[in-house]
N, C-alpha and C positions, 0 to 999 in steps of 0.2 A: 547489488554492485556489481552487474554485468558488462565489462566491453572488451574490449578488442586491445592487440598490441601493435606492435610499431605499424604506424601508417595507420591509425584510429582517430576519430578526432573524436570529441566531447556534443554527444546531444541533449539537448535541455528538453524534455518533453513536459510538455502543458495538462496536464491532467486534472483541470477544474473546468468546469463549465454554467451557463447557470444554471438557477435555480430551478426545478420542475417545476410547475402549479402543486399545488398545495402543501411545497415543504416547510420542513419548521419553519418558526422567525427566525431572523437573522441575529445571531449571536455571535459571542466571543470563546476563542480559544489558544491555548497555547501547552508547549509541553517543551524540554528541554534534558539531557542524559551528555555526560559527559563520556562514555565510551562503552567502545561494544567490540568484542573480536566473537568470527566465525569462519567456519572451514569449509570446505565441499566436500572435503571427506571426514569431515569429523562433527560437520553441521556446529554449534551457538557452544561455543569456549566460552563464552561469557556476555551474559544479556546484554539492553542499557544501562549503563548503572551513572547516581543511584535510580531504584523504580521509582516511579509514584508521583513526579516532579510534572504533573501532569494539569489542566481542570478546563470548564467552562461556565462558560452565563448562559443565562437563555430571559435576564429581565434584568433593571435597570434597580440598581443598590444590589446585585446580589453576584460585584465581582470575584475574584477568584486569587489568590496570592499563595504560591507554596513555596519550599525551596528544599532546598538540603545539602548535604557533602558527606563524603567520603576518602577518608586516602591512610594510609596509603594501599594500593591494590600490588597487588600482583600473581600473576601467570609463568612457570616456571621457562625458563630458554624464550618466551616471546614475550610479554609483557610487563612494563616495570609503570607504574604511577605515584608520585607525591603524595598529591590531593588532586580534589577537584570540588565544584562549589556550583548548582545549577540552581537556576527562577524562572519563576514564569508567573506570570501575573496579566488579568483583564480587567477591564471597566464599561460599561456601559452606562451613557450621563443620563440620569434619569426626563431630565427637562430635552433637549436638544436628539437626541437619541444617537450621540455618536457614537462607537465603540471603538476602542483600540488594546491590543495587545501587545505586551514585547516578551521577551521572554531570553537569558543571557548564563551562557557555561564557562567558565573557566578552567580550566586541569594543568596542572604543574607539576616539571620532571620529568618528561614522559622519555621514554626509552624502548626502541621497539625489536624484537630480535637480533640481543643485544650490542645496538647500538647503533642497528641497519639506520633506523630514524631515530631523533634526540628532536629534543627542545624543552626549553624552560619556561615554557609554558602560554597557551596558545589559548583565545577565545574567540566564539561565538555569537553573534546577537543577532536577533530579528525583532525587526515591529512591522505591524500591520490597523489600518483603518487609525484615530486617531486627525489630528488637522490636516492630514496631506490625504489619509483616506486611500491610504498606497503602501502598497507593501512593500519593505526594503530589510536591506541586513548587510552586515557586516563580519568584516573578520578582522585579529588581533595574530600578530605568529611571532615569539619572542625565539631568538635563536634557534629558528629552526631548521636543521639539515636534512635529509634525505640521501642515502649513497655514502655521504660522508660532503656535502655538498650546500651553505647554504642558503635558505632561502631570504627571497624579498620577505618585509615584517608586515607590509597591507598589500598581497598581492589583485592585481581586478580580482571581481567575481568571476566561477571557473577557466581559475590558472591549472593545466596539466602541464603537468610533470613528468616524464618515461625514463627508465633504467631498460633499455631493452631487452622481451626475454626474463628481467627479473623483479620488473617496481614499477608500478603507475599510480598515480595519485592525482584528483581530482583540490584546487587549493582553493579555500572560500566557498568553496558547493555554492551555489546560489537559484533553486528548482522552483520551481510554480510548481503546488499542492492543493487537492481538492481539500476540504473538510464538508462537515454536515449542515455548514451552515453560507459555505460560497468558498469562491480564489482564495490560499492564503502563499506561505512562503517554508519552504526548507532553508537553512545556514547550516554547512555541517565546512570547519575549522577546516579537520585533514579529511577528504575518504581517499582511504588507503586500498592497495591490493598489491601481495605478496606472488611472484611467481603465476599472472594472468594468463586460465588458460584458454578462456574460449567467454564469447558473454553468456553468463548469467555464475562465472564459476571461478573460484580462487583459490591456491590451495591457504591463502590468509586473507581475509577482510577484517580491517579494521576503521571505527569511524572515530573521530576524536575530536567532540564539541560539535552535538549538535542542537538545533535551537530553529524551534519549527510557532509562526503563529500564522492565526486568524483569523480577523477580524470585518467580513463580506466586503461589501463595494468591488469595485472593478479591480480588474489584477492587471497587471503593467509590467511584460517580464522585460527581468534585465538588460540595456538596451548593450551588455559587451557579451557576444557570444561563446565567449572565452577563446585563447588560446593556446599552444602550442608551444615547447622552449624544445630546441635540439635532444634528442636522446645523452642522458650522461655516462662518465663513464663511474664506474663502482671502487670507489674509495673504500681501505679501512675504516672500522668505525671509531678509531682513535682520534680524540680531539687533538692533538698534536700533529697529525697529519695533515698532508698539505693535499689539497686535490688536483688528480691527475688531469693535462687540459684533453678536452675533448675533440676526436681527431678531425680531419675538414671531411664533409663526405663531398662526394664523387660528380658531378658538373654531371647536370643532370640536363634530355637531347631536347633542347628545347635552344631558341635564341637567347634567352637571358641564364648569364651564370648564380647562381646563389654563391654569397658573399659566405667566407668561411665565418663558423659562428664566435661569441666573443669569448676571451679566457673568461673560466667560470671563477665568481665573485671569492673573495678568500675570506674566509671566518671569523662576524666582529668582534669584538673585545666583551669579553664577559659583561652581560647585563645582567645587576641584581631584580628579580621582581618578588612580588607580591602580592601570594591571595588569601582573599579572607571567605570566612566561613563561618556563618552565613554571611549571607549581600547585604540581607536585612532583619529589621525585628526594632520592638516600641522601645522606646526610653527602660535603662534597666535592665536589657537583654545584655550578653555574654556572648562573643564570636571568637573564633582560636586564628592563629596568623601561618602566614607561610611564606620562607623565605627564601630565598635563594640566593647564591654567588655573591654572597660577602664573606670569603674567605678572606683572610688577614684584617676584619674588623674588629675593635677588640670589645666588643659591644652594639649593639642594635637597638635603639627607641619606635615604641611603635606609640605616632602621637594620635589624639583627634583635634586637627585644630593645634592650639596651641598647651591644650591639655595633653601632658603626660601619659596614658595609659596601662603601660607594663615597661619594660624592656627583658635581654636576654644576649649572652655570650652563641654566637654561630659556632655550629662543629669544625673542626681542620678542613671541612669539604665547604664550606661554607653555609650550611641551610644552618635551619631556624625557626623552630616550631615553639607556639607558647599561644595555650589553648588558656581559656577563660577569662580573657580578657571584659571588661567591662566599657558598654556605652553609660554617659551619664545621666544621672535618671530626671537634667532638667533641660536635655534636648526637645525640642519643636519637634514634629514631623518634619521629615522633606529630608534634602542627602548630603553626604557631609565627607570629607578626607581625610582619607585616615594615610599617614606618614609612619615611612622608617627610614630610618634618620640612623646614618651612623655615627659614633661617636670620631668618628676622621673622616677628617672631610677628604678622604683620598677615595672613597665610596660614595656615589654619589643616590641622592633620596629619590627611594620610588615611594608611589601616590597607588593609589585606593580610591575608591568605592562604596559608603555604605550607609540607606538608605532607613531612616528613621520612619520608625508604621503609626499613626493614630491611635493611641488603647487611651478607652477611659481609665483602666487600672495598673499601675503599674512600679516596678521599682524606686523610691526614691531619692531625690538627689541624694539626700545624708549616705539613705544604706549606700549608695553605688560607691559616692565618698569615704569608706570607712573601709582600707588595705585591708588586704586575707594575710594571714600567715605568711604563706609563699612570695607575700610584693614587699616584707623588712630587710631590711638586709642586717645581714650579719658579719660582714667584712671587719676586721679588726678596726684598720679606721675608721670606720662608721661607726660601730659601737664606738671605740675613743675617744670622738668628736661629740658622742653624746653623754657620756661618761664625764670628758671635760665640762662640758655646759650644767649639765646635775651638780656636778662639784662647786662651782660656781650659784649652783640656787640654794647649795646647802649654807653656804656663808653670808647670800644675802638675804636668807632664810632666819639664823639665826642669832645672831647680833641686835640687829635691827629691831625682831620680832622681840626681845631681852625687852631692850628701850619705847616700843611703842605699851607692852603691858605695862612697867614698872611708873611712867608719865600717866596710865591710861587707870589705872587703882588707884592711884594719889588726888586724883582730879578726876573723878569717875561725876560723882552727883551735878560739879560744874560741867560736867562735855553732856550729858546728858539736856544739861540746860538750854543748852545752845540749841539747840532740836523742839527744843516746848516739850520735854517733857520729864513728868514728875514722877514719882517713886512709883514703883513698880506693888503691884497690889493684888495679893496672893484671893485669891476666889473660891470656890467649892467646885473642885470637881465633878464635873457632869457628864460620862461615858457619853450616853446618844446626841448630845451636841457636838464633841470635840468628832466620833462619830461621822457626824452631817458636815458638819467642816469641814474634814480626812477628806471624805470623799469631793466631797465640790470643787477642794481644793489640786485634788489629784488633777480632776475632770480637766481644767481650769488651766494647769502647770501640763498637759497633757499635748492641750495645744498651743502652749504658749511655743513650750521647747522644740514642735514640729513648724513653729513660724523658723529655725535654724535653716530648715531646708529654702534652695531660691527654687521647690518647683510647690511652695503653699499655694493653696489657693480653696475656694470652695468645692473640692472632688474628690472621685473614691481615693484616689492616689494617699492623700493629707489625712483623709479618712483614716486609713489604715495605715498611717504616721502614728499620728495622735494616737490611738487606739494601742501601738504596740509605746509610746513615748510613755503614757500614762498605765500600764503595765509593767515595764523596766523601774519605774517611782517605786513604787508600790514593791514590787520584789527585791530594791536598791533597802530601802527604809525595813524590810523585814531580818532581812541578810547583816544590816550592820546592829540592827537591833538585836539581837538571837544571842551571841554570847551573854552581853548581859544583864537582860528577859531568863535565861539560862539558871545565870546565876541565884537570881534573885527571888526567881520563883522556888527551883533547890533549894535555897536557904533559908529565904522567909516567908514561900508559899503569896507571893503577890504575883498580880500579871500586869500592875501595866497601867494606866492609861493611858491612851494618845494627846500628844502633844503638836499642833501645827505652829508653825514658824514665819506667819504671812511673811513679815521681811523677808522671808528669800525670794519673795515674787518679783519684787523691786531689783533683787538681784539679779533673779535670770533672767528678764527683761532685758536687764543693761549688756548680761551677754550673749544676748543675741542682737540686740543693736551695736554689739562691738564686730559678731563676727559678724555679723551682714555686710559692717561699713569697710572692713581690711581681707575682705573675702577668705575668711575661714573658716573649710570645711573638711567633718561635718562642724564644726565649732564648738563653745566654751558651752560646759552642761554643766555647774557647775552648785553643789551644794547639794543640804537633803530637805526637805521640802515637811519632814514632820518627822516625829521618833516618838519613845517608848517615854515615859516620866515618871519615879517612881517617888515616894515620898520616905527615904531614908538615904541617908547620908552612908558611902562607901568611905574604905579611907586612901590613902591615896594611891599606896604598892596594888593593892585588888582593883581600882579606879583603872590605872598604868598596864595591867594585862590585861584587863578584860579591854581595853583602846586597841591595843596591839593587834591582839584577836581580832578582833570585830576587821581591824582594814586587814590587816592579811585573809581573812576569809571576802571579804568584800574583793582585794583585788582577787586574790585566789578564783574565784566567781568567774569573778569578768573573765578574766585567760581562756575560762574551760568556754562560757558564751562564747569570744570569738573564734575558737575553732569550732565548735559544734554551728555556727555563724555560715561556714564557708557551701555545706552545703548544702543547709534549708537556701543561703539567697542565692547555689545556684537552679535549685528547684521554683522559684521567686524568677527566675527571669526567662525560666522557659512561654513561650507562647499559651498565653488565655487561663496565666498561672490563677490559683485561686486566691478570696480574699485573705484566706486565712493561713497559707502560707506564708503570700507579702507580710501580712502583719506581725509574721513570725518573725520575719527576716529581719523587718522593723525595730520588732524587741529587744532583738537579739545585739543587733548595733545596738539600739541605744543605753543597752544595759552595757556594753561594755564599755563605751563610750564615758559613759556615768558613772561607771566602779572607777576608771583609771583618773578618771578627773578629778572625780571627788575626794580619793583619797591621796591625790598631791595637796590638795587648794586645802581640803579642809585637815591637813596635819602640820598646816603652819603655823609655827609657835605662838598665836596670838592667844588672847584671854577667853576669849570667847571661843575659839576651835577646839577639835580636838588633839592637833597638834601640842597645847599647852600642858592635857595630859599628860600623853607622856615625857614631853621634857622637867615636866617636874619628879617623874616616878626615874626613869633614865636617858639617859642624853642619849646612848649609845643603841638604843633599841632605837629612839626615833631615827638617830638618823642614818640607819640601815633602813627601815622599811622605805622616809623620805626617798630614802636614794635611789630607792631599784622602783617604787612608784615616778621619779620624778628618768631617768634614766630608761623608763619602758614608754614613757610618756612623750620624750622628747625625741626615740628613734622610731617607734613607732609611728607616730603621728605627726613628728617636724622634721621629718629628714626627708628635704625634696625628692632624692632617690627612692625613699620607698615609705612612704606617708603621702600625704594630702595630692590625691591626685590632680592638680589644677594649676595656672600657670603663678598662682602669686605661693604656692607651699614655700620661695625661700625667704616671702615676706612674712609668708604666716610664723613662723620658727624665729625672725627678729619683733615679731609681734611678743609670742609669746614672751621671748629676753628682756622685752622693754615693762610689761607689768612687770615681772620679778621685780626689777632691776629699780621701777617709780613705785614696787610700795618698799623696798629698802630709804630709797630716798623718804620718801612718806614717812616713813617709822619713824624717821632721825627727825623730820623737822617737827612732827608730831612731839617730840621728846624735846628736840632744841627749845620751842616754844616757853613747853613752861621753864624750862631748865633758865631760863636764860632772863624771862621778859623781870618787867621793873614788880616789883610783890606789891600785892590788892592795895589797895588802901594810896598805897603813898603819893605822894605827888610828884611828876615828872618837871623835874625842873627846866630848862631853859639851857 
């Protein structure tokens, strides 16, 4: 960066020329980095950061796409950066040969030399090739100040700013460059020199936001040669200080006098900023956000469209950093808008863009809809609401369940006749037959349950999800049967036989249809599809204790799987994650949801469910385990602030409430039918 000081003018040097005969075929290339710092006395203090965000391609279908993010960065008394992200991409159309390259870099929370230069965020973008075939670029400066004076947010190309003998800078610097395949363009948001001495030397040279693009074709230099503003008066680097007015220059020795420069502009009001890192990735990938200038905002919500991805409370300085936000797994490739929305209307909404890249294998919508432990609210108000609803479920489940069980026990044969069922015939157990049925049923169940995911289809992602579901169902069956198996094996030496319950397939299908109809994610995943059956009856108290132990073990291991899912899902969200890692993430989330929901719904005190065994033994034990599971179910999965991250989270909570209330009403109606109907065989009088 060599420039003179007072009186010099910007010079744009064209380095590109026509390709010589025999040069390499046309290609695309691009690169981007956030910041670099050099000194004429000390050499390089900070190389281009982040490094390695560069790529090129010479053949169709061999495009590139690279991105990286870094932050924070600090050089003592020289430079402080909150966060930065850089991305570059290039393509060659296999049909038309059209080449296109684009690079973008964003740098947030900038301070150079303890406030001599400050900025909320700067962005540099370049494009080359494409439909226009011409290189182009732009820069955006949010709350950038040099020497205490605010700068224009979108300056014209090659805008020169100077403080005589102290500081010189080019804003939105656009320079034609030469690439191995033809002309291109380089865009620098801020090209800064501190204490410039002579062309080619400065005590400190800082580049903030550089994007390079090249895609061949003719180069058309920027029509604006740049312009120079009058020297600025150096103000104290305090945000509260008012900039000093610039002195009027002496009249020039010419017939035309020079008008006095306009007074400097007052710094604009604090504008919030939002920086994403990275800026692109497949469905199911994760990203981080850095939001600044949100002081006075109690809570900031991060949304994609209308779907809530996460939230957090800014620090006293208005800074908020959230990592591990997940792109929903059902999003099609394309560009989407991410919002930072304050819970108070006094702070404006900020927007940023995230590009979803195409990928044949990625995390499923089911997997991405499962909240992490860090996203679940433990605020007393939220937990209290969940406990209140859970207490209502206890009342709705207990008394109506007793009415239903009593009416069913007295009229069991008649009820079976309603469905054309004959008395159950016992058949000789056959281990191999039951094993074959079990394997087939597990495979069908995995495919059926994977239909809960909004991105269900004939692809690798669905195959991974179905495999994870099938594995989760097997583990769930084994875990729930383990206490009973250990007891029977140790006391009586029996292993038991597999017993498949085909009727649960109908229940599972109904749950899938209901979940998809009300946009309930991850969805209702209910019931055990199979279990172990033994040839002996156990005492009621033994059965009750084993049922309590089985429910507690299932719920506990489900929570363990939930915490283990966090690091695994992070690995599964990385680019080019393997089929095994993504399947493991799907399996852990499926086991957690199945363990939690099956504990809640199978503990309903109905005759053919496990809850009846507990209520026959100890009602207090049933209330304790059912209450814990229900509060966890509500607080983790149904609370809009911490549960299913979709616009219908509130509707999902009321759907679950309606299911429990509906169960209570059905139970009372079922009992009332048999209680108040006319006796069978008695004529009905007119």
